[in-house]
C-alpha positions in Angstrom: 102.8 161.8 38.9 103.1 158.7 41.1 101.5 160.4 44.1 99.5 158.1 46.3 95.8 159.1 46.4 95.3 160.3 49.9 92.2 158.2 50.6 93.8 155.0 49.5 97.0 155.8 51.3 95.2 156.5 54.5 93.2 153.3 54.3 96.3 151.2 53.7 98.2 152.9 56.5 95.3 152.5 58.9 95.3 148.8 58.4 99.0 148.6 58.9 98.7 150.6 62.1 96.1 148.1 63.3 98.6 145.4 62.9 97.2 143.9 59.7 99.5 142.7 56.9 98.4 143.9 53.5 98.6 142.1 50.1 99.1 143.9 46.8 96.8 141.6 44.8 93.9 141.9 47.3 94.4 145.7 47.5 94.5 146.0 43.7 91.2 144.2 43.4 89.6 146.2 46.3 90.6 149.6 44.8 90.2 148.6 41.2 93.8 149.5 40.3 96.8 147.6 39.0 99.1 145.7 41.3 101.9 147.9 40.1 100.0 150.9 41.4 99.6 149.3 44.8 103.3 148.3 44.9 104.2 151.9 44.2 102.0 152.9 47.1 103.7 150.4 49.4 107.1 151.4 48.4 106.3 155.0 49.1 104.9 154.2 52.5 108.1 152.1 53.2 110.3 155.0 52.2 108.5 157.1 54.8 109.2 154.4 57.4 105.6 153.5 57.8 105.7 149.8 56.9 108.1 147.0 56.0 107.9 145.7 52.4 107.8 142.0 51.8 107.2 139.9 48.7 103.6 140.4 47.6 102.7 143.2 50.1 103.8 144.9 53.3 103.9 144.2 57.1 103.3 146.5 60.0 106.4 147.9 61.7 107.2 146.7 65.2 108.7 149.3 67.5 111.6 147.0 67.9 112.7 147.8 64.4 114.7 150.6 65.9 117.9 150.1 67.7 118.2 149.2 71.4 119.7 152.6 72.2 116.6 154.3 70.7 114.2 152.1 72.6 115.6 152.4 76.1 113.8 155.7 76.8 110.6 154.7 75.0 107.5 154.2 77.2 109.5 153.7 80.5 106.4 153.7 82.8 104.7 151.0 80.7 107.8 148.8 80.6 108.4 149.3 84.3 104.8 148.1 85.0 105.4 145.0 82.9 108.7 144.4 84.6 107.3 144.6 88.1 104.7 141.9 87.3 107.4 139.8 85.6 109.7 140.0 88.6 107.0 138.6 90.8 107.5 135.3 89.0 111.1 135.0 90.0 112.0 132.7 92.8 115.0 133.0 95.2 118.2 131.4 94.0 117.2 131.2 90.3 119.5 131.5 87.4 117.8 134.0 85.0 118.6 134.5 81.4 117.7 138.0 80.3 117.6 138.3 76.6 118.4 141.7 75.1 115.4 144.1 75.1 114.4 147.4 76.7 111.5 145.7 78.6 113.9 143.2 80.1 116.3 146.0 81.0 113.4 147.5 83.0 113.2 144.2 84.9 116.5 144.6 86.7 115.5 147.1 89.4 112.4 145.0 90.3 114.2 141.7 90.8 113.9 140.5 94.4 116.6 141.9 96.7 119.1 139.6 98.5 117.6 136.5 97.0 120.7 134.8 95.6 119.7 135.5 92.0 122.2 135.1 89.1 121.5 137.0 85.9 123.0 135.8 82.6 122.6 138.1 79.7 123.8 138.9 76.2 122.9 142.6 76.5 125.4 145.3 77.2 122.8 147.6 78.8 121.3 144.9 81.0 124.8 143.7 82.1 125.6 147.3 83.1 122.3 147.6 85.1 122.9 144.3 86.9 126.4 145.5 87.9 124.7 148.4 89.8 122.9 145.7 91.9 125.4 144.5 94.5 123.1 141.6 95.5 123.0 140.1 92.0 125.5 137.8 90.3 126.3 138.5 86.7 127.2 136.2 83.8 127.9 138.1 80.6 127.5 136.1 77.4 130.1 137.6 75.2 131.1 137.8 71.5 130.9 140.5 68.9 128.4 143.2 69.9 125.7 143.9 67.3 125.1 147.7 67.7 121.5 147.5 66.5 120.5 144.6 68.8 122.6 146.1 71.6 124.1 142.8 72.6 126.0 139.6 71.5 124.2 137.1 69.2 127.1 135.4 67.3 128.5 131.9 67.4 130.6 132.7 70.5 127.5 133.7 72.4 125.7 130.5 71.4 128.6 128.4 72.6 128.6 130.1 76.0 124.8 129.8 76.3 125.2 126.0 75.8 126.9 125.8 79.2 123.9 127.2 81.0 120.6 125.7 82.3 118.6 128.8 83.2 115.6 128.4 85.5 113.8 131.2 83.7 114.3 132.9 80.4 112.9 136.4 79.9 112.8 136.4 76.1 112.9 139.7 74.1 110.1 139.8 71.5 110.8 142.0 68.6 107.4 141.4 67.2 104.4 139.2 68.1 101.2 138.0 66.5 98.9 135.2 67.5 99.2 133.6 64.1 103.0 133.9 63.5 104.2 133.9 67.1 107.4 135.7 68.1 109.7 136.9 65.4 113.0 138.9 65.2 114.6 141.4 62.8 117.9 139.6 62.6 118.5 135.9 61.8 121.3 135.5 64.3 119.1 137.1 67.0 116.3 134.6 66.1 118.8 131.7 66.5 119.9 133.0 69.9 116.4 133.3 71.1 115.6 129.8 70.0 118.6 128.5 71.8 117.6 130.5 74.9 114.2 128.9 74.9 115.6 125.4 74.5 118.0 125.9 77.4 115.5 127.3 80.0 113.0 125.5 82.2 110.5 128.4 82.0 110.0 131.2 79.5 108.5 134.6 80.1 107.7 137.4 77.6 107.0 141.0 78.7 104.9 142.3 75.9 104.0 145.9 75.3 100.6 146.4 73.5 102.2 148.3 70.6 104.0 145.0 69.6 100.7 143.0 69.4 100.0 141.8 65.9 103.2 143.0 64.4 105.7 140.9 62.4 109.4 140.7 61.7 111.0 138.5 59.0 112.6 135.8 61.1 110.6 133.3 63.1 111.5 132.5 66.7 108.7 130.3 68.0 104.9 129.8 68.0 103.0 131.9 70.5 102.1 128.7 72.5 105.8 127.9 73.1 106.0 130.6 75.8 105.1 129.5 79.3 104.0 133.0 80.5 103.1 136.3 78.9 102.9 139.5 80.9 100.6 141.9 79.1 99.8 145.5 79.6 96.6 146.5 81.5 95.0 147.7 78.3 95.9 144.7 76.1 92.8 143.3 74.3 91.0 140.6 76.2 90.7 138.5 73.1 94.5 138.3 72.9 94.8 137.2 76.5 92.1 134.6 76.0 93.7 133.2 72.9 97.1 132.9 74.6 95.5 131.1 77.6 93.6 128.8 75.3 97.0 127.9 73.7 98.3 126.8 77.1 100.2 129.9 78.2 99.8 131.6 81.6 98.9 135.3 81.2 99.6 138.0 83.8 98.5 141.6 83.4 100.6 144.6 84.5 99.0 147.0 86.9 97.4 150.1 85.3 99.0 152.3 88.0 102.6 151.8 89.1 104.0 152.7 92.4 107.8 152.9 93.0 109.7 149.9 94.3 
């Protein structure tokens, strides 16, 4: 039988849940088994949806591995708290670029009222939410809609983005680690995010704690490339300190949220 020994499985899974990548060669040496045995372990865990297999080992799953439709109702209170703090950065009259993401969707109700703000977005859900705000102007970046991403990320979208000079980009982070920076699950999405960062004067990332020290296969940027991170109240102090040392501004969401 190729059953994973429970103790070894639990130890590997615990490390993945803590945001640590695992390497087959190192695990084989640690547990005194063959690399083939470890690779079978990792394949079994990946089949259960508990990790993402990569060459030589496995990576933790980011919650953004699921589709946008699945993420919209996930942790709404936490995302709203992040959004409220992020909206406080916005100035009257700004052109905002809201990249696709459920945390950025939560931002829309908290944007300052009657402030002459224009929102450009590639997200179908965010565009629909902006339309409910009669005091906001909307620019929809179109193209072919990627159902998993929940928005447009193709060449047409990039051409339209090239016509904009946003004051502030709220970038959607599929995964984040201090070492690898921000990454995405789709290459086209990574390219869109890179173009969005290059176009905007300021960049902001609303980062839920469950995404800390997770990874996705396509690199967007180094962690220091983002001007401001909004972290949850319970995010590790060491993470905030490292981001500040890298030159980024760090804001923390309130632990208790009141309605707007």
